[in-house]
N, C-alpha and C positions, 0 to 999 in steps of 0.2 A: 361519533365519527373521528373526532380529533384523537381520542384515546386509541382507537383502532390504528390510526396512522402512526402513532408513537410506537405501538406494538410491532407493526410491520417493519418500521425502520430499525427497531432494536433486533428483530429476528434476522434481518438481512445483514446489518452492519455490526451488531454487537453493542451498539450505543443507543441511548435514548435520543440524543441529539446527533444528527447525521455528521460524521467526521468527513475528512477529506475524501472525495470520491476516488481519487487515484489509489489511495491505500485500500479502500473497500474492494475495488476491482482487482488489485494485485493480490490481496489475500485470498479472494475467491479463486483466482487463477492458480495460485499456489496449491490450494486444496484440490482443484480440478486436475492439475498435473500429477499429484500424488495418487489420485483415485484411479488413474489410467482408464477413465471413461472414454467410450467411443464417440459420445456426443461432441460435436465441434465446439471449441471454446467460444467462437463467435455467437453461437446460439445461447450458451450459458450466460455470456456477457449481456446479451440483449435482454434475457429474462431478469437478470439482477437489476439492470438499469430500469426496466419497466416497473419492477416491484418497488424500487426506491421512489420512482415517480408517483406511483399510486399512494404510497405512504405520505409523500409531501402534499399531494392533492387533498388527502383527508385532513391535513393540518393547515389548510388555508385559513388565514386570519378572518376572512369574511365567511361566516357559517353558511350563507346562501350559495357559496361557490363550491362547497364540499359535496362529494358525490353521495348518492343513496347507497345503502348497504347492498342492494340488489345489483347496482352497477359495479361495485367493487368485486362481488362474487363472480359476476359475468366476466369482468376483465381479467381476474386471476385465472379463471378456467380457460379463457381464450389464450392466456399467456403460455399455456402448456403446449399449444399446437399451432402457433401462428408464425413460426420462423419462416422468413422468406416472403411473407405477405406484407404488403404495404397498405396500411389503413390509417385514417385520421387519428384514431385513438392511440395507436402505437406511437405515432409521431408526437402526439401530445405528451405522453408520459416520458419518452426519451428526452423531449425538449425541456421537461421539468428538471432534469438532472444535468444534462450537457457535460459528461465527463471529458476532461481535456487530455487524459492519458490514453494512449493506444499502444499497440504492439510495436510501434516504431521508435521507442525510446529504450533506455537500458533495462535489461531484465535483471532484477536484484533478488538474490536468494542467499540465505533464508530470510524471512521477514521477522523471525524470532531467533536471537542468538542465545544458545543454551550454554552457559558457563558452568563447567564442572568444578565446583568450589572445593578448594583445599586451603586450610589455614597457612598463612605465611608463604604462599607460593603464587607465582604469576600464573594467570589463567588466560589462555588465548582462544579466540574463535576466528574462523575465516568467513568473510563476506565476499560473495562472488558477484561480479558485475560482468554482464555479457551484452555485447553490441551486435545484434543481428541485422543491423541496417547497413547501408552503403555510405553512411555519413559518419564523420568523426564526431565523437561525443565527449565533452569535458564534464568532469564531476568534481564535487567537493563534499566531504563528509564532516559533520560537526557533532560532537557529543553534547547531549542535553541531559546532564546528570551530575550530581555532586561527587560521584564515584571517580577515582583517579584512573582514567583510561588513557592508553597510548594507542594512537591510530597510525600505523605505518602506511604512509602514502595517503594522507588525508585529502589530497587533491591530485588530479591527473587526467590523462587522456586515454580513452579506449578507442582504438582504431576500428575501422569497419570490419565486420565479420570476425571479431576477436573478443577475448575476454581477459579479465585479470582477477586476482584474488587479493583482498585487503586483510591484513592481520590486525585484529583489535585485541589489545591485551589489557586486562585488569591487573593493576599493580598489587603486590602482596598485601593481604589484610590479616591483622592479628585477631580480629573478631568478625564474625559473620554479620552482615547487615540485618537490620530489623525487618525490613520488607524483602523477603526472599523472592517474591514473584514480580517485583518491579525494581530493576536496577537502573532505571532510566531508559533513555532511547537515543538513537542516532538519527540525524536527519541527512539524507542523501539527496543532494540537488544535482541535476544534470541539465545540459543544454547542448544543442548541436552547434558545432563551430566549423570554421573553414579548415581545410587541410593545411598542415604545416604549423599549427599552433602547438607550442610546447607547454609542459606543466608549469614552467616558470612564468608564463604569460597569463595564467589563469588568475582572474581577479573576481571579487565578490560581485562586481557589476555585471558579469556574465550571467549571473543567476538572479538578476533583478527583474521580477515579472513586469514591472512598470515599463521596462525598456521595449516591450512588445515582442521579445523573443519567446519561443516556446520553451518553457522551463518546467521540468518534471521534479516533483518533490515527494520523497517517500520517507516514512517513519519506520525505523527498524527497532523492535523492542529487545531489551536485554533482560534475561531472567536466569536464576540459578536452577540447577537440577537438584531437587530436594533429596532424592535417595543418597547421592554422594555426600551431600551436606550433613546428613544424619549418620553417615558411616555405614549405610546399607550396602550389601553386595548382591 
């Protein structure tokens, strides 16, 4: 059962060890938006959350607390058609995960920045931040990479019902990196603030989760587009 739990988590999240739940839900919503499916996102999010909960339940440290295979099959089958129903099993699995992100924080796209590599040239990508709430949201962006990136406006304010575009530029490289599919990542942190706060007043303390404020943290990957790197057209 433990191994089954690992497989379920890997199928849903792409990792054997469950990563940050915020990023899991965001990446699934990004796929859902592109798929143009008519199924409501709230339904998809509930299914994803419950599947993660089932996977975690299978990985209980106490073997006697793990479910039987018949229970897992029953719960997965029921997961296909229980949207809108309230039952103890659903609450149990959702409680296993407790995602702290919802649709009331910044919408960040894309979650993968594709840099079209050319030798000895600057390469730029746009990162879009959208605030669909009625509250002002402060953000800060940090590069987690040895690559020389320049982030134009690495911190700022997104006013209610507005958006902004951040330019991220990779400085000229005389040689291509060894790892084409992983150029590092960027961490985007955001928090709701009172009206009137200016970008100059943004400090790291605003994004300290210990402070008790609701802080959203999202990882954005950076990769190269291989065909351009190899000179393909």
